[in-house]
C-alpha positions as CSV (number, residue, x, y, z in Angstrom):
1,M,90.9,61.0,91.1
2,K,89.9,61.8,87.5
3,E,92.2,63.8,85.2
4,D,89.8,66.8,85.2
5,E,89.6,66.8,89.0
6,K,93.4,66.6,89.2
7,M,93.7,69.6,86.9
8,D,91.1,71.6,88.9
9,A,92.9,70.8,92.1
10,H,96.2,71.9,90.6
11,F,94.6,75.1,89.3
12,F,93.1,76.1,92.6
13,G,96.2,75.0,94.5
14,I,98.3,77.4,92.4
15,L,95.7,80.2,92.7
16,L,95.8,79.9,96.5
17,E,99.6,80.1,96.4
18,I,99.5,83.2,94.3
19,I,96.9,84.8,96.6
20,L,99.1,84.0,99.6
21,I,102.2,85.4,97.9
22,N,100.3,88.6,97.1
23,I,99.1,89.0,100.8
24,V,102.6,88.5,102.1
25,L,104.2,90.8,99.5
26,S,101.5,93.5,99.8
27,G,102.3,94.5,103.4
28,D,104.7,97.3,102.4
29,N,102.3,98.3,99.6
30,A,99.6,98.8,102.2
31,V,101.9,101.0,104.2
32,V,102.7,103.2,101.2
33,I,98.9,103.5,100.4
34,A,98.2,104.5,104.0
35,L,101.0,107.0,104.2
36,A,100.2,108.6,100.8
37,S,96.5,108.9,101.6
38,R,96.3,109.8,105.3
39,K,96.4,113.6,104.8
40,L,93.5,113.6,102.3
41,S,89.8,114.3,103.1
42,E,87.6,111.3,103.5
43,D,86.1,111.3,100.0
44,K,89.5,111.9,98.3
45,R,91.1,109.3,100.5
46,K,88.7,106.6,99.3
47,K,89.3,107.6,95.7
48,A,93.1,107.6,96.1
49,I,93.1,104.2,97.8
50,F,90.8,102.6,95.1
51,I,92.4,104.2,92.0
52,G,95.9,103.8,93.3
53,T,95.5,100.2,94.3
54,V,93.8,99.2,91.0
55,G,96.4,101.1,89.0
56,A,99.3,99.6,90.9
57,L,98.0,96.1,90.6
58,G,97.3,96.6,86.9
59,L,101.0,97.7,86.5
60,R,102.0,94.7,88.5
61,V,100.3,92.3,86.1
62,V,102.2,93.9,83.2
63,L,105.4,93.9,85.2
64,T,105.0,90.2,86.1
65,F,105.5,89.3,82.4
66,A,108.3,91.8,81.9
67,A,110.2,91.1,85.1
68,V,112.5,88.5,83.7
69,Y,113.8,91.0,81.1
70,L,113.7,94.0,83.5
71,L,115.8,92.3,86.1
72,E,118.5,91.7,83.4
73,I,119.1,95.4,83.1
74,P,122.3,96.4,85.0
75,F,121.7,98.1,88.4
76,V,117.9,98.2,87.9
77,E,117.2,97.2,91.6
78,I,119.9,99.7,92.9
79,I,118.2,102.5,91.0
80,G,114.8,101.3,92.2
81,G,116.1,101.2,95.8
82,L,117.3,104.8,95.5
83,L,113.9,105.9,94.1
84,L,112.1,104.1,96.9
85,L,114.4,105.8,99.5
86,Y,113.3,109.1,98.0
87,I,109.6,108.1,98.3
88,A,110.2,107.1,102.0
89,F,111.7,110.6,102.7
90,D,108.9,112.4,100.8
91,L,106.3,110.5,102.8
92,I,107.9,111.2,106.2
93,K,108.5,114.9,105.2
94,S,104.8,115.3,104.3
95,A,103.8,113.5,107.5
96,N,105.4,116.4,109.5
97,E,103.5,119.1,107.6
98,D,100.3,120.8,108.8
99,P,97.4,118.3,108.0
100,D,95.1,121.2,107.1
101,L,97.3,122.3,104.2
102,H,96.1,120.4,101.1
103,S,97.0,121.5,97.6
104,S,94.6,120.9,94.7
105,A,96.9,118.2,93.4
106,S,96.9,116.2,96.6
107,L,94.7,113.4,95.2
108,F,96.7,113.1,92.1
109,G,99.9,113.2,94.1
110,A,98.7,110.4,96.4
111,I,97.7,108.2,93.5
112,R,101.0,108.9,91.7
113,T,103.0,107.9,94.9
114,I,101.0,104.7,95.4
115,I,101.4,103.5,91.8
116,F,105.1,104.5,91.4
117,A,106.1,103.0,94.8
118,D,104.3,99.8,94.0
119,L,106.0,99.6,90.6
120,V,109.4,100.0,92.2
121,M,108.8,97.6,95.1
122,S,107.4,94.9,92.8
123,L,110.6,94.4,90.8
124,D,111.9,91.7,93.0
125,N,108.5,90.3,94.0
126,V,106.7,89.6,90.7
127,L,109.1,86.8,89.8
128,A,107.7,84.8,92.7
129,I,104.2,85.2,91.3
130,A,105.2,84.5,87.7
131,G,107.0,81.3,88.9
132,A,104.1,80.1,91.0
133,A,101.6,80.7,88.1
134,E,103.7,78.5,85.7
135,G,103.0,81.0,82.9
136,N,99.2,80.9,83.3
137,I,98.0,84.4,82.6
138,V,94.5,83.7,83.9
139,L,95.9,82.6,87.3
140,I,98.0,85.7,87.7
141,V,95.1,88.1,86.8
142,I,92.6,86.2,89.1
143,G,95.1,86.1,92.0
144,L,95.8,89.8,91.8
145,A,92.1,90.7,91.4
146,I,91.3,88.8,94.6
147,S,94.1,90.5,96.5
148,V,92.7,94.0,95.7
149,P,90.1,94.1,98.5
150,L,92.7,92.6,100.9
151,I,95.2,95.4,100.1
152,I,92.5,98.1,100.4
153,F,91.3,96.7,103.8
154,G,94.9,96.5,105.0
155,S,95.8,100.0,104.0
156,Q,92.6,101.4,105.7
157,L,93.4,99.5,108.9
158,I,97.0,100.9,108.9
159,M,95.7,104.4,108.1
160,N,93.3,104.3,111.1
161,L,96.1,103.1,113.3
162,M,98.3,105.9,112.0
163,D,95.6,108.5,112.9
164,K,95.6,107.2,116.4
165,Y,99.3,106.6,116.8
166,P,101.3,109.2,114.7
167,L,104.5,107.4,115.5
168,L,103.5,104.7,113.1
169,V,104.0,107.1,110.3
170,W,107.7,107.0,111.1
171,A,107.6,103.3,111.4
172,G,105.9,103.0,108.0
173,S,108.6,105.2,106.3
174,G,111.2,103.1,108.0
175,I,109.7,99.9,106.5
176,I,109.8,101.5,103.0
177,A,113.5,102.6,103.6
178,Y,114.4,99.1,104.8
179,T,112.8,97.7,101.6
180,A,114.8,100.1,99.5
181,G,118.0,98.9,101.2
182,K,117.1,95.2,100.6
183,M,116.4,95.9,97.0
184,M,119.9,97.4,96.5
185,V,121.8,94.5,98.2
186,D,119.6,92.0,96.4
187,D,120.5,93.5,93.0
188,K,122.8,91.2,91.0
189,Y,125.6,93.8,91.1
190,G,124.9,95.0,94.6
191,H,125.0,91.5,95.9
192,L,128.3,90.9,94.1
193,F,129.8,94.1,95.6
194,V,128.7,93.0,99.1
195,E,130.1,89.5,98.7
196,R,133.5,90.8,97.5
197,T,133.8,93.6,100.1
198,W,132.1,93.0,103.4
199,P,129.3,90.4,103.5
200,I,127.7,92.0,106.6
201,L,126.7,95.0,104.5
202,E,123.8,92.9,103.4
203,Y,122.3,93.6,106.9
204,I,123.9,97.0,107.6
205,I,122.7,98.8,104.4
206,P,118.9,98.3,105.0
207,I,119.3,99.3,108.7
208,A,121.4,102.3,107.7
209,F,118.7,103.4,105.3
210,V,116.1,103.3,108.1
211,L,118.4,105.4,110.4
212,L,119.0,107.8,107.5
213,I,115.2,108.3,106.9
214,V,114.5,108.7,110.6
215,G,117.4,111.2,110.9
216,L,116.3,113.2,107.9
217,G,112.7,113.2,109.2
218,T,113.8,114.5,112.6
219,V,115.8,117.4,110.9
220,V,112.8,118.3,108.7
221,K,110.4,118.2,111.7
222,K,112.6,120.5,113.7
223,R,113.0,122.9,110.8
224,Q,109.2,122.9,110.2
225,Q,108.6,123.6,113.9
226,K,111.1,126.5,113.8
227,E,109.5,128.0,110.8
228,G,106.1,127.7,112.5
229,L,107.3,129.6,115.5
230,T,108.7,132.4,113.4
231,K,105.5,132.9,111.5
């Protein structure tokens, strides 16, 4: 095999690896997009999915090059996990609201949630992409660009399923809460705390976050039903 052919094979091999990483790591992002956009009208929904996805992936490109430095900040993943937990609660809370009640800022709110959640969730993911790309900016950008339609398709598929099976909204919020818990125990200081206290907390904390979100969602749903009866 000629030297040029070896370089091409290496290039496309790495590109395929980056695309696969993005597909695997974008599952929870697709859930966020579906949850954040499901209450919008059809035209606003498409805009939110497209703008939110492109904006989130654009930030992920920037974050990929900054991740090495960001992850050196003390407790950054713990803070990110707490923010993500709030997003999970906000999404499950809005899932219990009347779907006919749309504020004028709904589109902006959905886009904001998509971009912010992706930014938080990507903190511990982008290192895998940066490592696979071996510092090649072109490979990172191409890989992320190819993954855009995959994420959009995945979020639309999940959204359609959520429309048919509302219980999946709760499952989606649970996935986000689990991701938040994983971020916190994977943090350098969070991991150190778990190791020095009770190692099984590595598994307990993410599950506890899921139970917390489901519990809070149940309380909010009952309160909203009670308020609806009194009106």
